[in-house]
N, C-alpha and C positions, 0 to 999 in steps of 0.2 A: 683467773679473773674473767676470762671469756665465758667459761661454763656458768659462772654465778650470774652474769648478765643474761645469758640465754635462758636460764632457769627462771629468773625474775620476769623476763619477758613473756615466757609461755604462761607462767602463773597469772600475770596481769591480763592476758587474753582471756583466760578462763574465768577470772574473778571480776572482769569489767562490768558485767551485768549487775553484780551485787554491790559495787562500790557506790552507786547512787542510792541504794536502799531497795527494799522489797515492799511493794504495796500490801501484800498479804500479811507480812510481819508488822507493817505499820498499822494495819487494823487491829491486830492484837495488842499493840502498844496503846492505841487509842482507847481500847476497853481497859486494859490493865492499869493505865495510869489515871483512869477516872475521867478522861475527857468526855466520855459519853454521859456523864452525870450532869454536865452543864451544856455541852454543845451537841448539835445534831449534825449528822453527815449522811445525806441520802437515805433518810429513814432510820438510821441507827442512832439511838440516844435521844437526847433532848433535855431541855431545861431552859433556864432564863437567859442563857448567854447566846452569842451569835450562831446562826446556822452556817456551817462551814461547807455546805454542799457545793458551792461555787467558788470558794476561796482560792483554789488551785488555778483558776483562769484569770484571777485578778492579781495575784501576787506571785512573785518568782520564788525559787527555792531558798535563796539567801534571806529574803525578807521573812519568809515563813520560819526558817530556823531561828532568826533573830527574835521574832515574836515569841516563839515557844520557849526559848531559853531566857527570855526576859531582857536580853541586851537590846532589843529593838522596841521596848515599851514606849510608845508615843503617848499613851494616855495614863498619867499617874493615878487616875481614879480607878483604873481597871482592877478587878478582884481576881484576875487570872494569876496563879502562882507561876514563878519562873521554874521551869523544868531543867535545872542545871545538872541533875544527876543522871540523865539519860546517856547511854553509851552513844558513840558517834554513829554506830550502825542503826541503833533504835531511832535516834533523831532523824537520820536520813530516810529511814523506812517510814516514819510517821509523815514526813514531808511527801514521800512518794505516794503514800495513801491519800493524803489531802489533795495531791495534784492529779490523782487518777480519775 
């Protein structure tokens, strides 16, 4: 039992930087999922939707995750789809990218 706890603790120490997501992977998700077709982020992409260049300084990670997955949709007239099929790591990475 003690060995398993020690192993899990060591694994957590090495994995901790990745548990919050990875901004470079988030950039790839932003492109792959088509966010760039509607949104702009610091010169990347563009379209008719909101410029997300400063969204990370205005919203916390939880509210960004809620908006992306559709669970925090405050505006029923929004045309943004709910990205419910993203893996937890892709979602966290996308949020890390938006907050970078």
